[in-house]
Every structure is written in C-alpha cells, then in structure tokens.
DOBA-242095 format. One record per residue: residue number from 1; x, y, z of N, C-alpha, C, O in turn; residue in three letters. Coordinates in nm, 3 decimals. Example, Ala and Ser with C-alpha at 12.3 -4.5 7.8 and 13.67 -1.06 7.14 Angstrom:
BEGIN
PT  num      n_x      n_y      n_z     ca_x     ca_y     ca_z      c_x      c_y      c_z      o_x      o_y      o_z  residu
PT    1    1.319   -0.569    0.780    1.230   -0.450    0.780    1.320   -0.330    0.780    1.424   -0.332    0.846     ala
PT    2    1.285   -0.225    0.708    1.367   -0.106    0.714    1.290    0.003    0.787    1.341    0.114    0.804     ser
//
This chain:
BEGIN
PT  num      n_x      n_y      n_z     ca_x     ca_y     ca_z      c_x      c_y      c_z      o_x      o_y      o_z  residu
PT    1   -0.011   -3.503    1.273    0.128   -3.463    1.268    0.135   -3.318    1.221    0.075   -3.280    1.121     met
PT    2    0.209   -3.238    1.295    0.224   -3.098    1.256    0.360   -3.076    1.195    0.460   -3.135    1.236     thr
PT    3    0.362   -2.992    1.098    0.490   -2.956    1.036    0.531   -2.820    1.088    0.452   -2.726    1.089     thr
PT    4    0.653   -2.812    1.129    0.705   -2.687    1.182    0.749   -2.598    1.065    0.814   -2.644    0.972     glu
PT    5    0.713   -2.471    1.074    0.755   -2.377    0.971    0.905   -2.357    0.981    0.957   -2.327    1.089     thr
PT    6    0.976   -2.373    0.869    1.121   -2.357    0.876    1.159   -2.212    0.909    1.095   -2.117    0.863     pro
PT    7    1.263   -2.198    0.988    1.311   -2.065    1.023    1.380   -2.003    0.901    1.451   -2.071    0.828     lys
PT    8    1.357   -1.874    0.881    1.425   -1.809    0.769    1.575   -1.808    0.792    1.623   -1.787    0.904     pro
PT    9    1.647   -1.832    0.687    1.792   -1.836    0.702    1.850   -1.695    0.690    1.788   -1.604    0.636     ser
PT   10    1.970   -1.681    0.741    2.039   -1.552    0.730    2.070   -1.520    0.585    2.084   -1.403    0.548     ser
PT   11    2.080   -1.625    0.500    2.105   -1.604    0.358    1.986   -1.532    0.295    2.004   -1.443    0.212     val
PT   12    1.863   -1.571    0.334    1.743   -1.506    0.280    1.738   -1.358    0.318    1.712   -1.273    0.233     glu
PT   13    1.762   -1.328    0.444    1.755   -1.188    0.487    1.869   -1.108    0.428    1.853   -0.990    0.397     ile
PT   14    1.986   -1.170    0.410    2.098   -1.101    0.346    2.063   -1.065    0.202    2.098   -0.956    0.156     asp
PT   15    1.996   -1.155    0.131    1.954   -1.126   -0.006    1.854   -1.011   -0.009    1.859   -0.926   -0.099     ala
PT   16    1.764   -1.007    0.088    1.667   -0.896    0.098    1.740   -0.765    0.125    1.708   -0.663    0.064     val
PT   17    1.836   -0.767    0.216    1.912   -0.646    0.248    1.984   -0.591    0.125    1.986   -0.470    0.102     lys
PT   18    2.043   -0.680    0.044    2.112   -0.638   -0.078    2.013   -0.577   -0.176    2.039   -0.471   -0.233     val
PT   19    1.899   -0.643   -0.195    1.797   -0.593   -0.287    1.747   -0.455   -0.243    1.729   -0.366   -0.325     lys
PT   20    1.725   -0.440   -0.113    1.677   -0.311   -0.061    1.783   -0.203   -0.070    1.752   -0.088   -0.101     leu
PT   21    1.907   -0.238   -0.044    2.016   -0.140   -0.055    2.028   -0.089   -0.199    2.056    0.028   -0.221     ala
PT   22    2.007   -0.179   -0.296    2.013   -0.138   -0.437    1.898   -0.048   -0.476    1.916    0.043   -0.557     asp
PT   23    1.779   -0.071   -0.421    1.663    0.011   -0.460    1.642    0.133   -0.371    1.566    0.223   -0.407     ser
PT   24    1.707    0.137   -0.256    1.691    0.251   -0.164    1.823    0.323   -0.141    1.864    0.346   -0.027     leu
PT   25    1.889    0.357   -0.249    2.018    0.426   -0.239    1.998    0.561   -0.169    1.910    0.639   -0.206     ile
PT   26    2.080    0.586   -0.070    2.073    0.712    0.003    1.974    0.714    0.118    1.966    0.812    0.191     gly
PT   27    1.898    0.606    0.137    1.802    0.599    0.247    1.867    0.521    0.361    1.916    0.410    0.343     val
PT   28    1.868    0.581    0.478    1.931    0.517    0.595    1.836    0.414    0.655    1.730    0.448    0.707     ala
PT   29    1.875    0.288    0.646    1.799    0.178    0.706    1.879    0.124    0.824    1.999    0.102    0.814     leu
PT   30    1.812    0.103    0.936    1.876    0.047    1.054    1.819   -0.093    1.077    1.700   -0.108    1.105     glu
PT   31    1.903   -0.194    1.065    1.860   -0.333    1.078    1.890   -0.387    1.217    1.989   -0.350    1.279     trp
PT   32    1.802   -0.476    1.265    1.827   -0.548    1.389    1.760   -0.685    1.381    1.669   -0.708    1.301     ser
PT   33    1.806   -0.775    1.467    1.751   -0.910    1.473    1.743   -0.953    1.617    1.833   -0.926    1.697     glu
PT   34    1.634   -1.020    1.651    1.619   -1.076    1.784    1.536   -1.202    1.772    1.421   -1.196    1.729     phe
PT   35    1.592   -1.316    1.810    1.525   -1.445    1.806    1.462   -1.473    1.669    1.344   -1.505    1.658     arg
PT   36    1.542   -1.462    1.567    1.502   -1.488    1.428    1.392   -1.395    1.377    1.324   -1.426    1.280     asp
PT   37    1.375   -1.282    1.442    1.281   -1.179    1.396    1.363   -1.062    1.344    1.451   -1.010    1.413     gln
PT   38    1.335   -1.021    1.221    1.413   -0.915    1.158    1.333   -0.785    1.157    1.215   -0.783    1.126     tyr
PT   39    1.403   -0.678    1.193    1.342   -0.546    1.200    1.425   -0.447    1.121    1.548   -0.457    1.116     arg
PT   40    1.357   -0.352    1.060    1.425   -0.244    0.990    1.353   -0.114    1.024    1.230   -0.106    1.022     val
PT   41    1.432   -0.012    1.055    1.379    0.121    1.083    1.416    0.209    0.966    1.530    0.208    0.920     val
PT   42    1.319    0.286    0.919    1.342    0.375    0.805    1.285    0.513    0.837    1.197    0.525    0.923     phe
PT   43    1.333    0.619    0.767    1.283    0.753    0.794    1.140    0.773    0.743    1.106    0.725    0.635     pro
PT   44    1.059    0.842    0.819    0.919    0.867    0.780    0.910    0.947    0.651    0.813    0.935    0.577     ala
PT   45    1.011    1.028    0.624    1.010    1.109    0.502    1.021    1.024    0.376    0.988    1.070    0.267     thr
PT   46    1.068    0.900    0.391    1.085    0.809    0.277    0.986    0.693    0.282    1.012    0.587    0.226     glu
PT   47    0.873    0.712    0.350    0.781    0.603    0.378    0.736    0.529    0.252    0.756    0.408    0.243     leu
PT   48    0.675    0.597    0.157    0.622    0.527    0.039    0.733    0.464   -0.044    0.716    0.355   -0.098     leu
PT   49    0.845    0.531   -0.054    0.959    0.475   -0.127    1.004    0.343   -0.062    1.031    0.244   -0.131     lys
PT   50    1.013    0.343    0.070    1.055    0.222    0.143    0.950    0.111    0.133    0.985   -0.004    0.108     cys
PT   51    0.823    0.145    0.153    0.720    0.042    0.148    0.712   -0.022    0.009    0.695   -0.144   -0.002     leu
PT   52    0.725    0.058   -0.095    0.727    0.002   -0.231    0.848   -0.089   -0.251    0.837   -0.193   -0.316     asn
PT   53    0.962   -0.050   -0.197    1.083   -0.131   -0.209    1.067   -0.263   -0.132    1.111   -0.368   -0.179     ala
PT   54    1.004   -0.258   -0.014    0.980   -0.380    0.063    0.891   -0.475   -0.017    0.916   -0.596   -0.021     phe
PT   55    0.787   -0.421   -0.080    0.698   -0.505   -0.160    0.774   -0.564   -0.279    0.758   -0.682   -0.310     lys
PT   56    0.855   -0.483   -0.345    0.935   -0.529   -0.459    1.035   -0.637   -0.415    1.069   -0.726   -0.493     phe
PT   57    1.081   -0.629   -0.290    1.178   -0.727   -0.237    1.110   -0.859   -0.196    1.177   -0.949   -0.146     ala
PT   58    0.979   -0.870   -0.216    0.911   -0.996   -0.190    0.810   -0.993   -0.077    0.741   -1.093   -0.055     gly
PT   59    0.799   -0.884   -0.005    0.704   -0.876    0.106    0.571   -0.826    0.053    0.535   -0.710    0.071     phe
PT   60    0.499   -0.916   -0.015    0.378   -0.875   -0.083    0.254   -0.870    0.006    0.147   -0.829   -0.039     glu
PT   61    0.269   -0.912    0.132    0.154   -0.907    0.222    0.183   -0.819    0.343    0.283   -0.836    0.412     gln
PT   62    0.092   -0.726    0.367    0.093   -0.647    0.490    0.004   -0.722    0.587   -0.119   -0.720    0.574     leu
PT   63    0.064   -0.790    0.686   -0.017   -0.870    0.778   -0.072   -0.788    0.895   -0.172   -0.826    0.955     ser
PT   64   -0.007   -0.678    0.926   -0.058   -0.592    1.033    0.007   -0.455    1.023    0.116   -0.439    0.968     asp
PT   65   -0.062   -0.357    1.077   -0.010   -0.221    1.086   -0.061   -0.168    1.218   -0.181   -0.174    1.246     leu
PT   66    0.028   -0.116    1.300   -0.012   -0.065    1.429    0.080    0.050    1.469    0.167    0.091    1.391     thr
PT   67    0.061    0.100    1.588    0.146    0.206    1.641    0.175    0.179    1.787    0.106    0.100    1.852     ala
PT   68    0.277    0.244    1.838    0.315    0.233    1.979    0.341    0.374    2.029    0.412    0.452    1.965     val
PT   69    0.284    0.407    2.145    0.310    0.535    2.209    0.429    0.515    2.303    0.420    0.438    2.398     asp
PT   70    0.537    0.583    2.275    0.660    0.568    2.353    0.677    0.677    2.460    0.788    0.699    2.507     leu
PT   71    0.569    0.743    2.497    0.574    0.857    2.587    0.650    0.830    2.716    0.731    0.913    2.758     leu
PT   72    0.627    0.718    2.780    0.688    0.693    2.911    0.814    0.607    2.905    0.864    0.566    3.009     glu
PT   73    0.864    0.581    2.787    0.989    0.505    2.775    1.106    0.599    2.799    1.119    0.700    2.731     tyr
PT   74    1.190    0.567    2.895    1.297    0.659    2.935    1.401    0.681    2.826    1.459    0.790    2.818     ser
PT   75    1.425    0.581    2.742    1.529    0.597    2.640    1.473    0.636    2.503    1.548    0.644    2.406     asn
PT   76    1.343    0.660    2.495    1.281    0.695    2.366    1.305    0.841    2.333    1.289    0.929    2.417     ala
PT   77    1.344    0.866    2.208    1.363    1.003    2.162    1.245    1.049    2.077    1.233    1.168    2.048     thr
PT   78    1.158    0.956    2.037    1.041    0.988    1.956    0.915    0.949    2.031    0.919    0.862    2.119     asp
PT   79    0.804    1.013    1.997    0.678    0.985    2.067    0.607    0.861    2.014    0.563    0.776    2.091     arg
PT   80    0.595    0.850    1.882    0.519    0.738    1.824    0.603    0.656    1.730    0.688    0.707    1.656     phe
PT   81    0.577    0.525    1.733    0.639    0.429    1.643    0.526    0.370    1.560    0.429    0.317    1.614     glu
PT   82    0.538    0.378    1.428    0.440    0.316    1.338    0.504    0.188    1.286    0.615    0.191    1.234     val
PT   83    0.433    0.076    1.302    0.490   -0.056    1.276    0.414   -0.126    1.164    0.292   -0.142    1.170     val
PT   84    0.487   -0.168    1.061    0.432   -0.243    0.949    0.486   -0.386    0.959    0.607   -0.407    0.952     tyr
PT   85    0.397   -0.484    0.975    0.437   -0.625    0.980    0.417   -0.684    0.842    0.305   -0.693    0.792     cys
PT   86    0.528   -0.724    0.779    0.526   -0.769    0.640    0.560   -0.916    0.630    0.632   -0.971    0.714     leu
PT   87    0.508   -0.981    0.525    0.530   -1.123    0.505    0.560   -1.152    0.359    0.492   -1.102    0.269     leu
PT   88    0.663   -1.234    0.337    0.689   -1.290    0.206    0.618   -1.425    0.204    0.662   -1.519    0.270     asn
PT   89    0.508   -1.435    0.129    0.426   -1.556    0.133    0.496   -1.675    0.070    0.461   -1.789    0.100     val
PT   90    0.592   -1.653   -0.017    0.664   -1.764   -0.081    0.765   -1.829    0.014    0.777   -1.951    0.018     asp
PT   91    0.837   -1.747    0.089    0.944   -1.800    0.175    0.905   -1.807    0.322    0.971   -1.876    0.400     thr
PT   92    0.798   -1.737    0.362    0.760   -1.731    0.502    0.841   -1.631    0.582    0.824   -1.619    0.704     gly
PT   93    0.929   -1.558    0.515    1.011   -1.458    0.583    0.925   -1.340    0.626    0.845   -1.288    0.548     leu
PT   94    0.941   -1.300    0.750    0.867   -1.186    0.804    0.963   -1.071    0.831    1.079   -1.092    0.865     arg
PT   95    0.911   -0.950    0.815    0.990   -0.830    0.839    0.904   -0.730    0.914    0.790   -0.703    0.874     leu
PT   96    0.957   -0.676    1.021    0.890   -0.570    1.095    0.958   -0.440    1.053    1.075   -0.417    1.082     ile
PT   97    0.882   -0.355    0.984    0.935   -0.227    0.936    0.875   -0.115    1.021    0.754   -0.108    1.040     ala
PT   98    0.962   -0.027    1.073    0.917    0.076    1.165    0.964    0.214    1.121    1.068    0.230    1.058     lys
PT   99    0.883    0.312    1.156    0.922    0.451    1.140    0.870    0.528    1.261    0.783    0.479    1.333     thr
PT  100    0.923    0.646    1.283    0.890    0.723    1.403    0.830    0.858    1.368    0.865    0.918    1.266     tyr
PT  101    0.740    0.906    1.455    0.674    1.036    1.439    0.675    1.110    1.571    0.679    1.049    1.678     leu
PT  102    0.670    1.241    1.561    0.662    1.326    1.679    0.556    1.431    1.660    0.527    1.473    1.548     asn
PT  103    0.497    1.474    1.771    0.402    1.584    1.766    0.477    1.713    1.737    0.592    1.725    1.778     glu
PT  104    0.420    1.807    1.670    0.279    1.819    1.635    0.243    1.756    1.499    0.125    1.744    1.468     pro
PT  105    0.341    1.716    1.418    0.310    1.662    1.286    0.301    1.510    1.290    0.401    1.440    1.282     asp
PT  106    0.179    1.461    1.302    0.156    1.317    1.307    0.092    1.269    1.177   -0.001    1.188    1.180     leu
PT  107    0.141    1.318    1.066    0.085    1.281    0.935    0.191    1.210    0.853    0.303    1.258    0.839     thr
PT  108    0.153    1.094    0.799    0.239    1.020    0.705    0.153    0.976    0.588    0.030    0.972    0.600     ile
PT  109    0.214    0.943    0.476    0.135    0.897    0.361    0.068    0.762    0.388    0.119    0.679    0.462     pro
PT  110   -0.047    0.744    0.326   -0.120    0.618    0.339   -0.048    0.508    0.261    0.008    0.533    0.155     ser
PT  111   -0.051    0.388    0.315    0.009    0.272    0.249   -0.091    0.200    0.160   -0.060    0.095    0.105     ala
PT  112   -0.213    0.256    0.144   -0.315    0.188    0.065   -0.278    0.179   -0.083   -0.330    0.093   -0.154     thr
PT  113   -0.190    0.265   -0.130   -0.146    0.255   -0.270   -0.050    0.138   -0.289   -0.031    0.091   -0.402     ser
PT  114    0.010    0.090   -0.181    0.102   -0.024   -0.187    0.027   -0.153   -0.153    0.037   -0.252   -0.225     val
PT  115   -0.047   -0.152   -0.043   -0.127   -0.266    0.000   -0.267   -0.215    0.030   -0.285   -0.135    0.122     trp
PT  116   -0.366   -0.260   -0.045   -0.503   -0.213   -0.021   -0.552   -0.255    0.118   -0.643   -0.193    0.173     ser
PT  117   -0.494   -0.359    0.173   -0.531   -0.405    0.306   -0.495   -0.308    0.418   -0.535   -0.329    0.533     gly
PT  118   -0.421   -0.204    0.386   -0.386   -0.103    0.487   -0.506   -0.016    0.524   -0.501    0.057    0.623     ala
PT  119   -0.612   -0.022    0.446   -0.729    0.064    0.464   -0.780    0.066    0.607   -0.771    0.169    0.673     asp
PT  120   -0.832   -0.043    0.656   -0.891   -0.046    0.790   -0.785   -0.036    0.898   -0.811    0.019    1.005     trp
PT  121   -0.666   -0.089    0.872   -0.559   -0.082    0.971   -0.520    0.062    1.000   -0.499    0.099    1.116     leu
PT  122   -0.509    0.144    0.896   -0.475    0.286    0.915   -0.587    0.359    0.987   -0.561    0.447    1.070     glu
PT  123   -0.709    0.325    0.957   -0.822    0.388    1.026   -0.822    0.352    1.174   -0.854    0.437    1.258     arg
PT  124   -0.786    0.229    1.207   -0.777    0.188    1.346   -0.665    0.263    1.419   -0.682    0.307    1.533     glu
PT  125   -0.550    0.277    1.353   -0.438    0.349    1.414   -0.476    0.495    1.438   -0.438    0.553    1.541     val
PT  126   -0.550    0.556    1.345   -0.596    0.692    1.368   -0.690    0.697    1.489   -0.674    0.782    1.577     tyr
PT  127   -0.787    0.606    1.493   -0.883    0.605    1.604   -0.815    0.595    1.739   -0.854    0.663    1.834     asp
PT  128   -0.715    0.511    1.749   -0.654    0.483    1.878   -0.540    0.578    1.915   -0.519    0.608    2.033     met
PT  129   -0.464    0.627    1.813   -0.345    0.707    1.842   -0.346    0.848    1.783   -0.267    0.933    1.825     tyr
PT  130   -0.433    0.875    1.688   -0.439    1.008    1.628   -0.339    1.031    1.517   -0.313    1.146    1.481     gly
PT  131   -0.282    0.927    1.462   -0.187    0.940    1.351   -0.268    0.949    1.222   -0.352    0.864    1.194     ile
PT  132   -0.240    1.052    1.143   -0.313    1.077    1.019   -0.241    1.014    0.901   -0.118    1.013    0.897     leu
PT  133   -0.317    0.961    0.806   -0.261    0.899    0.686   -0.310    0.976    0.565   -0.423    0.958    0.520     phe
PT  134   -0.225    1.061    0.511   -0.264    1.145    0.397   -0.281    1.059    0.272   -0.204    0.965    0.249     ser
PT  135   -0.381    1.093    0.192   -0.407    1.019    0.069   -0.490    0.893    0.090   -0.507    0.815   -0.004     gly
PT  136   -0.540    0.871    0.211   -0.623    0.754    0.238   -0.755    0.770    0.163   -0.814    0.878    0.166     his
PT  137   -0.804    0.664    0.097   -0.924    0.677    0.014   -1.056    0.692    0.091   -1.154    0.738    0.034     pro
PT  138   -1.060    0.656    0.219   -1.185    0.662    0.295   -1.152    0.690    0.441   -1.184    0.610    0.529     asn
PT  139   -1.089    0.803    0.467   -1.037    0.830    0.600   -1.146    0.882    0.692   -1.179    1.001    0.691     phe
PT  140   -1.202    0.792    0.771   -1.297    0.828    0.875   -1.280    0.729    0.989   -1.218    0.624    0.974     lys
PT  141   -1.337    0.764    1.102   -1.322    0.677    1.218   -1.382    0.540    1.190   -1.483    0.527    1.120     arg
PT  142   -1.319    0.438    1.246   -1.360    0.300    1.225   -1.425    0.242    1.350   -1.528    0.176    1.342     leu
PT  143   -1.366    0.267    1.466   -1.410    0.204    1.590   -1.487    0.299    1.682   -1.567    0.254    1.764     leu
PT  144   -1.465    0.428    1.668   -1.525    0.525    1.758   -1.616    0.619    1.680   -1.601    0.633    1.558     leu
PT  145   -1.710    0.684    1.748   -1.798    0.779    1.678   -1.717    0.895    1.619   -1.612    0.933    1.672     pro
PT  146   -1.767    0.950    1.510   -1.697    1.061    1.443   -1.676    1.179    1.538   -1.577    1.252    1.525     gln
PT  147   -1.767    1.199    1.632   -1.759    1.313    1.723   -1.654    1.297    1.833   -1.621    1.393    1.902     glu
PT  148   -1.602    1.177    1.849   -1.505    1.148    1.955   -1.379    1.230    1.931   -1.326    1.231    1.820     phe
PT  149   -1.330    1.298    2.032   -1.219    1.392    2.017   -1.085    1.340    2.067   -0.983    1.404    2.043     gln
PT  150   -1.081    1.227    2.134   -0.958    1.179    2.196   -0.907    1.054    2.127   -0.969    1.002    2.035     ser
PT  151   -0.791    1.006    2.175   -0.728    0.887    2.120   -0.690    0.797    2.237   -0.587    0.817    2.301     phe
PT  152   -0.773    0.696    2.265   -0.763    0.621    2.391   -0.640    0.535    2.411   -0.615    0.495    2.525     pro
PT  153   -0.562    0.505    2.310   -0.442    0.423    2.332   -0.318    0.508    2.363   -0.210    0.453    2.386     met
PT  154   -0.333    0.639    2.363   -0.220    0.724    2.401   -0.194    0.711    2.550   -0.288    0.696    2.629     arg
PT  155   -0.069    0.717    2.588   -0.033    0.699    2.729   -0.080    0.814    2.817   -0.092    0.797    2.939     lys
PT  156   -0.108    0.929    2.758   -0.155    1.041    2.839   -0.308    1.045    2.848   -0.364    1.140    2.903     asp
PT  157   -0.375    0.945    2.796   -0.521    0.936    2.805   -0.556    0.869    2.938   -0.499    0.765    2.971     tyr
PT  158   -0.650    0.925    3.015   -0.683    0.867    3.146   -0.738    0.725    3.136   -0.813    0.693    3.043     pro
PT  159   -0.701    0.641    3.229   -0.744    0.501    3.229   -0.896    0.490    3.230   -0.953    0.405    3.162     val
PT  160   -0.962    0.575    3.307   -1.108    0.570    3.315   -1.175    0.660    3.212   -1.297    0.679    3.216     lys
PT  161   -1.099    0.715    3.121   -1.156    0.802    3.019   -1.183    0.941    3.072   -1.148    0.975    3.184     gly
PT  162   -1.247    1.021    2.988   -1.280    1.159    3.026   -1.430    1.180    3.033   -1.478    1.293    3.024     arg
PT  163   -1.504    1.072    3.048   -1.650    1.081    3.056   -1.717    1.082    2.920   -1.837    1.109    2.912     gly
PT  164   -1.644    1.054    2.814   -1.701    1.060    2.680   -1.815    0.962    2.659   -1.912    0.993    2.590     glu
PT  165   -1.803    0.845    2.717   -1.904    0.742    2.688   -2.042    0.783    2.736   -2.141    0.729    2.688     arg
PT  166   -2.051    0.875    2.828   -2.180    0.921    2.878   -2.242    1.025    2.786   -2.360    1.059    2.799     his
PT  167   -2.163    1.077    2.692   -2.213    1.181    2.603   -2.261    1.128    2.468   -2.310    1.205    2.386     asn
PT  168   -2.248    0.998    2.444   -2.288    0.940    2.317   -2.410    0.853    2.337   -2.415    0.774    2.432     phe
PT  169   -2.508    0.866    2.248   -2.628    0.782    2.263   -2.595    0.636    2.237   -2.518    0.603    2.147     pro
PT  170   -2.654    0.551    2.316   -2.635    0.407    2.300   -2.767    0.349    2.252   -2.872    0.370    2.315     val
PT  171   -2.763    0.275    2.142   -2.884    0.214    2.089   -2.896    0.074    2.146   -2.805   -0.007    2.131     ile
PT  172   -3.007    0.047    2.210   -3.029   -0.087    2.265   -3.096   -0.174    2.160   -3.145   -0.123    2.059     thr
PT  173   -3.099   -0.301    2.183   -3.162   -0.395    2.088   -3.309   -0.363    2.068   -3.362   -0.376    1.958     arg
PT  174   -3.375   -0.323    2.175   -3.518   -0.292    2.167   -3.544   -0.173    2.075   -3.649   -0.166    2.011     ala
PT  175   -3.449   -0.078    2.069   -3.465    0.042    1.987   -3.431    0.019    1.841   -3.481    0.091    1.754     glu
PT  176   -3.347   -0.081    1.812   -3.301   -0.099    1.674   -3.400   -0.175    1.588   -3.375   -0.198    1.470     ser
//
C-alpha cells in the first residue's frame, strides 16, 4: 500500500509568504503557482539575503540547483535563469526560487554559505552554462577538463561541438 504525499495547502504557502515579506522588506518578490507548484522570482542583487530568508522560512534543504539558457525564447528579456529547488522537510512544501542573469556579468554569490550541498551543484552549473559563483570554497570544473573553454548547455553551442573532444587525451583501461 502506498501513501500519497499530501498536497501543500494554500494556508502553508500564505504563511511562508508572510514570513518572507517580514524578513525581506523592500525586496521585490514575484510569486506564481501552477499545478500546486509554487515559484518565486527574486533579484540577483539580493541573492544571499533571499536564500537565507528562504532557509529561515523553513526551506532547509536545497534539493537541486540548475540554470536555463533562455536565448531562443521569444518573450525572454534575460539570458539565463538560475533555479534553486527548495524543500521544507517537515511539511513537504517545495519552492522553486529563481533569479535572472545577463551577459557580460554572469557572477552571483555562492549559496554554499547557506546550504553546503550547493558545492557540486554550482560547479556543474558553471561547467555547463558558464555562470560564476563568487565565494565558492572549491571553484573548479567538475564534469569537464580544466582546459575546456566552452559551456555545452548554452543554446549557442554547436550540437556536434567544436572539435574539443579530439584535443583532450583519453585514458583507456589498459593505460590506467
């Protein structure tokens, strides 16, 4: 027998909104909901202040951190969306917190001071999209060689690559 996870009530999210409004005075938050999924957009300039407030409001787990390249979206005004997927482990309430960045300044503060689990997630976002996280304790490539110069998840990156894979030595099992 499986138990279905109860859907978060609007009362729970309303309480979170009040708590956040009290701790983020003067910060413009844009809320939306779709199919019981709650999203909030906040300014990148207030990133650490907002992330700390989200944690204080009960979202003590960062379950994922990723980015989206909005280059080919016709209605997009920003190039990159940085997405923090948060979870309140006590209530099961989830929150998708987003902020936006544009070139040439793709640097935001690291969330590792709020959630240590942001470490590898931020390194992956850098590897794939080129977004820098200032103050990261171990900022180096995670998935690609240090010499790699491109960011393969960007929409302007060629589908077949730029021939980079032929320039890196591959160690076979026999050699290791």
